[in-house]
C-alpha positions in Angstrom: 130.4 75.0 150.5 128.3 78.0 151.1 127.6 78.9 154.7 124.2 78.4 156.0 122.4 81.3 157.9 120.3 79.7 160.3 117.1 81.6 161.6 118.5 82.9 164.7 121.7 84.2 163.3 119.7 85.7 160.3 117.4 87.5 162.9 120.6 88.7 164.5 122.1 89.9 161.3 118.8 91.5 160.4 118.5 93.6 163.5 122.1 94.7 163.2 121.0 96.0 159.6 118.2 98.0 160.9 120.5 99.3 163.7 123.3 100.2 161.6 120.5 102.3 159.4 119.1 104.1 162.6 122.7 105.0 163.1 123.6 106.0 159.7 120.3 108.3 159.5 121.2 110.1 162.7 124.8 110.7 161.8 125.4 114.4 160.8 126.8 115.2 157.6 130.0 117.4 157.1 129.2 121.1 157.5 129.4 122.9 154.4 131.7 125.8 153.9 130.1 128.9 153.8 131.4 132.0 151.8 131.5 133.9 155.4 133.7 131.0 156.3 136.2 130.9 153.3 136.6 134.9 153.5 137.5 134.4 157.3 139.8 131.7 156.4 141.4 133.6 153.6 141.7 136.5 155.9 143.4 134.6 158.7 146.0 133.0 156.0 147.8 136.4 156.3 147.7 137.3 159.9 150.5 138.8 161.7 151.2 138.9 165.3 154.1 141.0 166.7 155.3 141.2 170.5 156.5 144.2 172.5 159.5 144.8 174.1 160.8 146.4 177.2 161.7 150.0 177.2 163.3 152.4 179.4 160.4 153.4 181.6 157.6 150.7 180.5 157.6 147.0 180.0 155.7 146.0 176.6 157.2 142.3 176.4 153.8 140.9 177.4 151.9 142.5 174.5 151.0 140.8 171.5 149.3 142.6 168.8 147.6 140.6 165.8 146.8 142.1 162.5 144.6 139.8 161.1 144.8 140.6 157.5 148.4 141.6 155.6 147.8 140.4 152.1 145.5 141.3 149.2 144.5 144.6 150.9 142.8 147.7 149.3 141.1 150.6 151.2 139.6 148.7 153.9 139.0 147.8 157.4 141.4 145.6 159.1 140.7 143.8 162.4 143.6 144.4 165.0 143.5 142.8 168.4 145.8 142.5 171.2 146.4 140.8 174.8 148.7 141.5 177.5 148.3 145.0 177.6 147.9 147.3 180.6 144.2 148.8 181.4 143.6 152.1 179.9 143.0 154.7 182.6 139.3 154.8 183.4 137.1 157.4 182.0 140.1 159.0 180.2 142.9 158.1 177.8 145.5 159.6 179.8 147.7 156.4 179.7 148.1 153.1 178.7 146.7 152.8 175.1 147.7 151.9 171.8 148.5 154.7 168.8 148.1 153.2 165.3 149.0 154.6 162.2 149.6 153.4 158.3 153.1 154.7 156.8 155.0 154.1 153.6 158.5 153.0 153.0 160.5 151.0 151.0 163.2 150.1 153.4 162.6 146.5 154.1 163.2 147.1 158.0 160.2 149.5 158.2 159.2 153.0 157.9 160.8 156.2 159.1 158.6 158.1 161.2 158.6 161.1 158.5 156.7 158.5 156.5 153.8 158.2 158.8 150.1 159.4 158.6 149.6 161.1 162.1 148.8 164.1 163.7 145.7 165.5 161.8 143.6 166.0 164.8 143.3 169.0 167.2 146.5 169.8 169.4 144.8 172.5 172.2 145.0 172.0 175.5 141.3 170.6 175.8 142.4 167.6 173.8 142.3 164.2 175.6 144.6 162.4 175.8 147.3 165.0 175.8 148.8 167.9 174.1 151.2 166.5 172.0 150.4 162.9 171.9 147.8 163.6 169.0 150.2 165.5 166.9 153.8 165.7 165.1 154.9 168.2 167.9 158.6 167.1 169.5 159.2 170.6 171.5 162.2 170.3 173.2 162.3 173.4 175.0 158.6 173.1 176.9 159.6 171.2 179.8 155.5 170.9 180.6 155.1 169.0 177.3 157.6 166.3 177.9 160.6 167.5 176.3 162.4 164.0 175.1 166.2 163.9 175.9 166.6 161.5 173.1 165.2 163.7 170.4 168.5 165.1 168.3 167.0 165.5 165.0 164.1 167.8 165.4 164.6 170.3 168.5 164.0 173.8 169.7 160.5 175.3 170.4 157.7 174.2 168.1 159.7 171.4 166.6 157.7 169.0 164.9 158.5 165.5 162.8 157.5 166.6 159.0 155.7 164.2 156.8 157.1 163.4 153.6 154.9 161.9 151.0 155.9 159.3 148.4 157.1 160.3 145.0 159.7 162.9 146.4 156.9 165.7 146.5 157.7 168.2 149.3 157.4 167.8 153.1 154.8 169.7 155.3 156.1 172.7 156.8 154.1 173.1 159.5 152.6 171.6 162.6 149.1 171.4 161.2 150.0 171.5 157.5 146.7 169.7 155.8 148.5 169.3 152.3 148.5 165.5 152.1 145.8 164.6 154.9 143.5 165.9 157.2 141.1 165.4 160.5 138.4 164.3 157.6 140.5 161.9 155.7 143.2 160.6 158.0 143.0 156.9 159.1 145.2 157.5 162.3 143.7 156.0 165.6 145.2 158.3 168.6 144.3 156.4 171.3 143.0 152.6 171.5 141.6 151.3 174.8 142.8 148.3 176.7 140.2 146.8 179.0 140.8 145.3 182.2 141.6 142.1 181.1 144.5 143.3 179.1 142.9 142.6 175.9 141.5 145.2 173.0 140.3 145.3 169.5 140.0 147.7 166.9 139.3 148.0 163.2 141.9 149.9 161.3 141.2 151.6 158.0 144.1 151.0 155.5 144.3 153.0 152.5 145.2 152.2 149.0 146.7 155.0 146.5 143.5 155.8 145.4 142.5 157.1 148.9 146.0 157.8 150.0 148.1 158.9 146.8 150.6 160.5 149.2 151.3 156.8 150.7 151.3 155.0 147.1 150.2 151.6 148.6 149.5 149.4 145.5 151.3 151.6 143.2 153.4 149.4 140.6 157.2 150.0 141.5 158.1 147.6 138.7 160.2 148.8 135.7 158.5 148.9 132.5 158.1 145.8 130.9 158.5 143.7 133.9 155.9 142.0 136.2 153.7 144.4 138.4 155.1 144.7 141.8 152.5 146.8 144.2 154.1 148.8 146.4 153.9 147.4 150.1 153.2 149.8 153.0 153.4 149.5 156.9 151.2 149.6 159.9 152.7 150.8 162.8 151.8 150.2 166.5 153.0 152.6 169.2 152.2 151.3 172.8 152.0 154.2 175.4 152.3 153.1 179.1 152.7 155.6 182.0 156.1 157.0 181.4 156.5 160.0 179.2 159.3 160.8 176.8 161.3 162.4 179.3 161.0 159.4 181.7 158.1 160.8 183.9 156.0 158.5 185.4 152.5 160.3 185.1 151.1 157.9 188.1 154.0 159.3 190.5 152.5 160.9 193.4 152.8 164.8 193.2 153.0 165.0 189.5 152.2 168.1 187.5 150.8 166.7 184.5 147.2 165.5 186.0 148.2 161.6 185.0 148.1 162.6 181.2 150.9 161.5 178.8 151.8 164.8 176.7 154.4 163.6 174.2 154.1 162.6 170.6 154.7 158.8 169.4 156.9 160.3 166.7 159.2 161.6 169.6 162.5 159.3 169.5 161.9 157.7 172.8 158.4 156.6 172.1 159.1 155.7 168.5 161.8 153.5 169.4 158.9 151.3 170.9 157.1 150.9 167.8 155.7 147.5 166.5 156.0 147.2 162.8 153.4 145.0 160.3 154.1 144.9 156.5 151.0 145.2 154.6 150.6 144.1 151.0 148.2 145.5 148.6 146.3 144.7 145.4 147.4 146.7 142.3 145.7 150.2 142.6 146.4 151.4 139.3 145.7 150.4 135.7 146.8 146.8 135.5 145.2 146.0 131.8 147.8 146.0 128.7 147.8 149.0 126.7 145.9 149.0 123.4 143.2 146.8 124.3 139.9 147.8 123.2 138.0 149.3 126.0 134.6 148.5 126.6 132.4 150.8 129.1 130.5 149.4 131.8 128.2 151.9 134.0 125.5 151.7 137.0 124.4 150.2 140.1 127.0 150.9 143.1 126.0 147.5 144.3 128.3 146.1 141.4 131.5 148.4 142.5 133.5 146.1 144.5 132.5 143.2 142.7 133.4 144.6 139.2 136.7 146.4 140.5 137.6 142.8 141.8 137.1 140.9 138.7 138.5 143.6 136.1 142.3 142.5 136.3 141.3 138.7 135.5 138.7 140.2 132.9 141.5 142.0 131.0 143.8 139.1 130.9 141.2 136.5 129.9 138.7 138.2 127.3 141.4 140.6 125.7 139.0 143.6 126.6 139.4 146.2 129.3 136.3 146.7 131.0 135.8 150.4 132.2 133.1 151.0 135.2 131.5 154.3 136.0 129.3 154.1 139.0 125.9 155.8 138.8 122.2 155.8 139.4 120.5 153.0 137.8 117.9 154.9 135.9 120.7 156.6 134.1 122.3 153.3 133.4 119.0 152.1 132.0 118.6 155.1 129.8 122.4 154.6 128.2 121.4 150.9 127.6 118.4 152.2 125.6 120.7 154.4 123.6 123.6 152.2 122.7 124.2 151.7 119.2 127.4 150.1 117.3 129.5 153.3 117.8 128.3 153.6 121.6 128.4 150.4 123.1 127.2 149.8 126.8 126.5 147.2 129.5 124.8 148.8 132.1 123.8 147.3 136.0 120.3 147.7 137.3 118.1 146.5 139.7 114.9 147.2 137.9 114.5 146.0 134.2 115.3 148.1 131.3 111.9 148.5 129.6 112.5 149.0 125.8 110.3 150.9 123.6 107.6 148.9 121.5 110.0 149.7 118.3 113.5 149.3 120.3 115.6 146.8 120.0 115.9 143.5 122.6 117.6 143.9 125.9 118.9 140.9 127.7 119.2 141.1 131.8 121.9 138.8 133.4 121.9 138.2 137.1 125.7 139.1 138.0 125.6 139.7 141.8 123.4 138.9 144.9 124.2 141.8 147.6 121.8 144.2 149.5 121.7 146.8 151.8 122.6 147.3 155.4 122.3 149.7 158.3 125.9 149.7 159.7 126.9 151.2 163.0 130.1 152.1 165.0 129.2 152.6 168.5 131.8 153.0 171.2 130.2 152.3 175.0 131.7 152.4 178.3 132.7 148.7 178.0 134.1 148.9 174.5 132.7 148.5 170.9 129.1 147.4 170.6 128.5 144.4 168.5 124.7 144.0 168.5 121.3 146.0 167.5 117.7 145.1 166.4 115.8 147.4 164.2 112.3 147.3 163.2 110.9 149.1 160.4 109.3 151.6 162.6 112.6 152.6 164.1 114.4 153.2 160.9 111.2 155.3 159.7 111.9 157.7 162.7 115.3 158.0 161.7 114.7 158.7 158.1 111.9 161.3 158.8 114.3 163.2 161.3 111.6 162.6 164.1 114.2 162.6 167.1 114.8 165.7 168.7 118.5 165.4 168.5 118.2 164.9 164.8 116.5 168.3 164.1 118.4 170.6 166.7 120.8 170.5 169.8 119.1 173.8 171.0 115.5 174.5 171.9 113.3 171.7 171.0 110.8 172.9 168.1 106.6 172.1 168.4 107.0 169.7 165.4 109.2 167.2 167.4 108.1 168.3 170.8 107.4 165.4 173.1 109.4 162.6 171.0 112.3 160.9 172.4 115.7 162.6 171.9 117.5 160.0 170.1 117.2 156.4 169.0 118.9 154.7 172.1 116.7 156.9 174.2 113.6 155.6 172.6 111.5 153.4 174.9 110.8 151.1 171.5 114.6 150.7 170.8 115.0 150.3 174.7 112.7 147.2 174.7 113.7 145.7 172.1 117.7 146.0 172.9 117.8 145.6 176.7 121.1 145.8 177.9 122.1 148.3 175.1 124.9 150.7 176.8 123.9 154.1 177.8 125.6 156.6 175.6 126.6 159.8 176.9 124.6 163.0 176.1 123.8 163.5 172.3 126.7 161.0 171.6 124.9 159.0 169.0 124.8 161.0 165.6 121.7 160.4 163.2 121.5 157.7 160.4 123.5 158.9 157.4 122.2 158.3 154.0 123.3 158.6 150.2 122.5 161.9 148.4 122.0 160.2 145.0 119.0 158.8 144.0 119.1 155.0 143.4 117.0 151.8 142.9 118.5 150.6 146.2 116.6 153.5 148.1 113.4 152.0 147.0 114.6 148.9 148.6 114.5 150.4 151.9 111.4 152.7 151.6 109.7 149.5 150.4 110.8 147.4 153.4 109.1 150.3 155.5 106.0 150.1 153.6 105.4 146.6 153.8 105.4 146.9 157.7 102.1 148.2 159.5 103.5 149.7 162.3 106.0 151.5 159.9 103.4 152.6 157.6 100.9 154.0 160.1 103.8 156.1 161.7 104.7 157.4 158.3 101.1 158.5 157.8 100.8 160.5 161.2 99.8 157.6 163.8 101.6 157.8 166.7 103.5 154.7 168.8 102.3 153.5 171.8 104.8 156.0 173.6 103.3 158.8 172.0 106.1 159.7 169.8 104.9 160.8 166.2 106.3 161.6 162.7 108.2 164.9 162.5 105.2 166.6 160.8 107.1 168.2 157.5 107.5 164.5 156.3 103.8 163.7 157.0 102.4 164.5 153.5 105.3 163.2 151.5 103.2 160.0 150.9 106.1 158.0 152.2 103.7 155.3 153.6 102.2 154.6 150.1 104.8 156.1 147.2 106.1 153.0 146.1 108.7 154.4 143.8 110.9 156.7 146.1 114.5 156.8 145.0 115.8 159.3 147.2 116.0 160.4 151.2 114.3 163.8 151.7 115.6 166.0 154.2 112.7 168.8 154.3 112.9 170.1 157.9 113.7 173.8 157.5 114.7 174.2 161.4 118.0 176.5 161.9 119.7 176.6 165.2 122.0 179.0 166.4 125.6 177.8 166.6 127.4 177.8 169.9 129.7 180.9 169.9 129.5 184.7 170.0 130.2 185.5 166.7 128.5 188.6 165.0 126.4 187.9 162.8 125.3 184.6 164.7 125.8 181.4 162.4 122.8 178.9 162.1 122.9 175.2 161.3 120.1 173.3 159.9 119.5 169.4 159.8 121.8 169.0 156.5 124.8 170.6 158.8 123.7 168.3 161.7 123.5 165.1 159.2 125.1 165.7 156.2 124.3 163.3 153.3 127.2 161.0 152.1 128.3 160.9 148.7 127.3 157.2 148.5 126.8 154.0 150.2 130.6 153.5 150.0 131.5 156.9 151.6 128.8 156.3 154.6 130.9 153.1 155.3 133.8 154.9 155.2 132.7 157.7 157.6 131.0 155.2 159.9 134.3 153.3 160.1 136.0 156.6 161.1 133.2 157.5 163.7 132.7 160.9 161.9 129.6 161.8 159.9 131.3 165.1 159.2 128.6 167.6 160.7 129.4 170.8 160.8 127.7 172.7 163.7 130.8 173.9 165.5 131.2 177.6 165.4 134.8 178.9 164.8 135.7 182.6 164.6 137.7 184.0 161.9 141.4 183.4 162.2 142.1 186.8 161.4 140.0 190.2 161.0 139.7 189.7 157.5 138.6 186.0 157.7 134.7 185.5 158.6 133.5 183.1 161.4 132.5 179.7 160.0 131.0 176.5 160.9 133.4 173.4 161.3 133.4 170.0 161.9 133.0 168.6 165.6 134.7 165.4 165.2 134.5 163.2 168.3 137.5 161.7 170.2 138.3 158.1 170.3 136.0 156.3 173.1 133.1 158.5 171.9 132.2 157.9 168.7 129.0 156.7 167.7 127.8 156.8 163.9 125.3 155.0 162.0 124.7 154.7 157.9 122.7 152.9 155.3 125.4 151.5 153.1 125.8 148.2 150.7 126.7 144.8 152.3 130.1 144.6 150.3 131.0 148.2 151.9 130.1 146.9 155.4 132.0 143.9 155.2 135.1 145.9 153.6 135.4 148.1 156.7 134.8 145.5 159.1 131.3 147.5 160.1 128.6 145.5 162.3 125.1 145.5 160.5 121.9 145.7 162.6 119.6 142.8 162.8 116.8 143.9 161.1 113.1 142.5 161.2 111.7 140.7 158.4 108.0 139.8 157.3 107.5 137.2 159.9 109.1 139.0 162.8 112.7 137.3 162.6 115.8 139.7 163.0 118.1 138.9 160.5 121.5 140.1 159.7 123.0 140.0 156.1 125.1 136.9 155.3 125.9 134.6 152.4 123.2 132.4 153.5 120.5 134.9 154.5 120.9 136.9 151.2 120.4 133.7 149.4 117.2 133.2 151.2 116.2 136.8 149.9 116.8 135.7 146.6 114.5 132.9 146.8 111.7 134.8 148.4 111.9 137.2 145.3 109.2 137.2 142.4 109.7 138.4 138.7 108.6 142.0 138.0 105.7 142.7 136.1 107.8 144.5 133.4 110.0 141.4 132.5 110.0 138.3 134.2 113.6 137.8 133.7 114.2 140.3 136.4 113.5 139.6 140.3 112.0 142.5 142.0 113.1 142.7 145.7 109.9 142.7 147.9 110.7 142.8 151.5 107.1 141.7 152.6 107.7 138.3 150.9 111.1 137.8 153.4 110.2 135.5 156.1 112.3 132.7 157.8 116.0 133.6 157.1 115.5 136.0 154.1 117.3 139.4 154.8 114.7 141.8 154.0 117.0 144.1 152.1 118.3 141.6 149.7 119.1 142.8 146.2 120.0 141.2 142.8 122.2 143.3 140.3 121.5 142.5 136.8 123.8 143.4 133.6 121.6 144.8 130.9 123.0 145.0 127.2 121.0 145.9 123.9 121.5 143.5 121.0 121.6 146.6 119.0 125.5 147.0 119.4 128.8 146.1 117.1 129.2 142.2 117.2 132.7 142.5 118.8 131.2 144.4 121.7 128.4 142.0 122.0 130.9 139.2 122.4 133.0 141.0 124.8 130.0 141.9 127.1 128.9 138.0 126.9 132.4 137.1 127.9 132.0 139.7 130.9 128.5 138.0 131.7 130.1 134.5 131.6 132.9 135.4 133.9 130.9 136.9 136.4 128.5 134.3 136.5 131.2 131.8 136.7 134.7 132.2 138.0 133.6 135.5 139.5 131.3 133.7 142.0 134.5 132.3 143.6 134.4 134.1 147.2 137.7 135.4 148.4 139.8 138.2 148.4 142.2 137.9 145.6 141.5 139.7 142.4 139.0 138.0 140.1 137.1 136.8 143.2 133.7 137.6 144.8 134.5 140.1 147.8 133.1 139.5 151.0 129.6 141.2 151.4 128.2 139.2 148.4 126.4 135.9 148.0 127.3 133.4 145.3 124.7 133.4 142.7 122.3 130.4 143.0 122.3 127.8 140.4 119.3 129.2 138.5 120.5 132.6 138.1 123.9 131.4 136.9 122.0 129.3 134.3 119.9 132.5 133.3 123.1 134.8 132.7 124.9 132.3 130.7 121.4 131.9 128.6 121.5 136.0 128.5 125.1 135.8 127.5 124.6 133.4 124.6 121.4 135.5 123.3 123.5 138.8 123.4 126.5 137.3 121.5 123.7 136.1 118.9 122.6 139.3 118.8 119.9 140.3 115.9 119.2 136.6 115.9 118.5 136.6 119.6 114.9 135.3 118.5 116.1 132.1 116.9 116.8 129.3 119.4 120.4 128.2 120.2 122.3 126.3 117.3 121.5 123.1 119.0 117.7 123.6 118.6 116.7 123.8 122.4 115.6 126.7 124.4 117.5 127.9 127.6 115.4 125.9 129.7 116.2 122.6 128.0 113.2 122.5 126.2 112.5 122.6 122.3 112.5 126.5 122.0 111.1 129.3 123.9 108.8 128.3 126.9 105.5 129.2 126.8 104.4 132.9 128.1 107.3 134.7 126.9 108.9 136.9 124.3 111.7 136.4 122.2 114.5 134.1 123.3 113.4 133.6 126.8 111.9 131.4 129.4 109.2 132.5 131.6 109.6 133.0 135.6 113.2 133.7 136.4 112.4 132.9 139.9 111.7 129.1 139.2 113.3 128.5 135.9 116.1 130.7 136.0 115.0 131.9 132.5 116.0 134.8 130.6 113.7 137.4 128.5 114.9 140.2 126.5 113.4 143.5 128.1 109.8 144.3 126.8 109.8 140.9 125.0 107.0 139.5 127.7 104.5 141.9 125.8 105.2 140.4 122.6 105.1 136.8 123.1 101.8 136.5 125.1 102.5 138.4 128.2 100.1 137.3 131.2 100.4 133.5 130.2 102.0 130.8 132.0 102.2 130.6 135.9 105.2 133.0 136.3 103.2 135.9 134.7 100.2 134.9 137.2 102.5 135.3 140.0 104.3 138.4 139.2 100.6 140.1 138.3 99.8 138.6 142.0 102.8 140.1 143.7 102.3 143.5 141.6 98.6 143.6 142.8 99.5 143.0 146.5 97.8 139.5 146.9 100.0 137.0 148.4 101.6 134.9 146.2 102.4 131.2 146.8 105.8 130.5 149.0 108.6 129.6 147.4 109.9 126.5 147.3 113.2 125.8 149.6 116.4 126.2 147.7 120.0 125.4 148.4 122.2 128.3 148.6 124.7 127.2 145.7 128.1 128.3 146.6 130.4 126.4 144.2 131.7 128.0 141.1 130.5 125.4 138.8 127.1 123.3 138.4 127.1 120.0 140.0 126.6 118.5 143.6 128.4 119.5 146.7 130.6 117.3 148.9 127.8 117.1 151.2 125.4 116.5 148.7 127.3 113.7 147.4 127.7 112.1 151.0 124.0 112.6 151.7 122.8 110.9 148.7 125.4 107.7 149.2 123.9 107.7 153.0 120.2 107.6 151.8 121.0 104.9 149.4 122.6 102.8 151.7 120.2 103.5 154.3 117.4 102.2 152.1 119.6 99.1 150.8 120.5 98.4 154.8 116.6 98.8 155.6 115.6 96.6 152.7 118.2 94.2 153.8 116.8 94.4 157.6 113.2 93.9 156.4 114.1 90.7 154.1 116.2 89.3 157.1 113.5 89.5 159.4 110.8 88.4 157.0 112.5 84.9 156.8 112.5 83.7 160.3 108.7 85.2 160.7 107.4 83.5 157.5 109.1 80.2 158.8 107.4 80.7 162.4 104.1 81.2 160.8 104.6 78.0 158.4 105.5 75.9 161.3 102.1 77.0 163.1 100.5 76.2 160.1 101.9 72.9 159.1 100.1 69.6 160.8 
């Protein structure tokens, strides 16, 4: 017998259903895992913590040091933090600090001190922390330098621990032998501060065999025919307390050492206190089988980290070895147009390849989302600075050398007189960054920029040109504090020239270097602020805290050698460097990126989410609707203004095997290659996974490329790349219009042959080009999974709303019965 639900019970059930619906609507969905979180998890999976020990004079047993990544390493930054240390001496690094170095060594127990990179810094008496603390010197006859009674291997006056490189090469022969490493390329950290709470943190630059062949980290050590076995290396931390190698307590009353340690960390007593962590590297040499066809690729630096990560998997999964040559995008576009059966190529570019009217079709496949960052490494009085906000006008001031200290460290020339000495002393910067630490003197070094011309440079200038304040400043208008542009830059049309691809340094000011040389030596702004070789080089220099400026006068060492300008590398604790870098290099070296003001006033840092929002704000180029053009003027909300999409461009006028190989490259790049992670074949940190539409566009481009001369024909199933029966309206051969909205692909130049200007996408592109405001983009999710489909959160969301609808319907139905009965009773006679 079925249960009977009486009206009162029915009402209660209905109310319960509606309450359940309300609770369900308010319940939060599980948080989606972002690429940044995934990267952090992958890093922490290999974190290692080591503990100090009690020594003869100092007790380090409470010191715990954590190295946050020890596997899948390449040349990169690695975060190291510690707790339980004694606070470093105030103002200087006289005692209580950590010395960190990278070493090679095949002994499972750890490296020998002869295998460690250390001692490349100056060893003069003026150096802080102390005389031999930054060197390999272990002099056992000079008591004032803490002769170590435990040192029995290297003894006598001027004794030192030689460096012995990997591979049996000759050891160094003097205390300052620069054969294998020197002040500009060493990764040693001579003094790392512990703060009052016993904690400290640094980012250490580990180097693989490409950066440091004398260490050989990542080189294959397996016999021929065996599975590769990349050489591991070591991180060595030597804690320093208040006792020197000879047992002297530098804090003892009446001491003669001015409270400074003076002995080397390589001296036997100090070396005995070392803490050792093994580092496992990715392969750093050729990893593809010999005899495979080699397919050249070339172009944008924004692709360097991604391609080098993908190469090992590509050569094992496609049967081709893909070589990559980093270079300017314009050169890559010219090479793509010149490809033939005998000279195949896949080029990487931000702007489209515009083919001649009689030239072969060129496809564009989006393969990477990244961008530019203004990264910095600034050590303030209380530690490393972690935050900074920048407006386009502040960046314009730096790029035009409008700060006095960016031009000279001597007498202020008239063309910058009245301007702020440096960025951090600018009232505009102070207003925007309240609480930013005061930096001593001329500590902050100017913004480093790359020498090469690039599409990426145009993105930065376009960001400045999209902002009214920056445009006015570049045109000569003073800011409200009275600062004006360096007059040598005023007539370069920096406010209006939208095609700029370089960073000019046109100020001719010369300044006498400090010294008494005859003849006097002068330095220029390129000595004060040298170009970087590329974006990656800027990140490395920033990580080291040295922009390689050469302004220090040094007399000739002999009567025959002339005086010269040398690098004035800052000591640890006083490093302050900024550079324009790519987001992948910023992540790779653990640099902090400034938050940049976008078009509607939000200050945004680069992340997977903000880069994806930057892509959603882009519009197709007028030259080819398949290519999205970075347009910082459209970057609003959480959109990062310096976002860029890199495209793989290839001509169909190539050998069929080459076309197939490059199509396979594109399919991998847009598929498995979009999985964020640190392992070979994955998408490195600093990139955002391609949105779903761009993945579909890449797949379509790969199909068109593989078909080659038949690119104008629809796919074998008779459908166009947008799923319709053939090419979409308003496009050229083999493509769909409106890459921003449809994920379509169009061979370069084809838009002009298939009705350019027709269709909504072409109209939007024209609107963006002529300066009118295009319609706002519709919101799009950041698709981070490696294949099409719903995320678990989306599935749960769909289920939730279905259940919500059912409960609401049931609740309403449950309530309607009693209500109708109530009215029926009132109306019944």
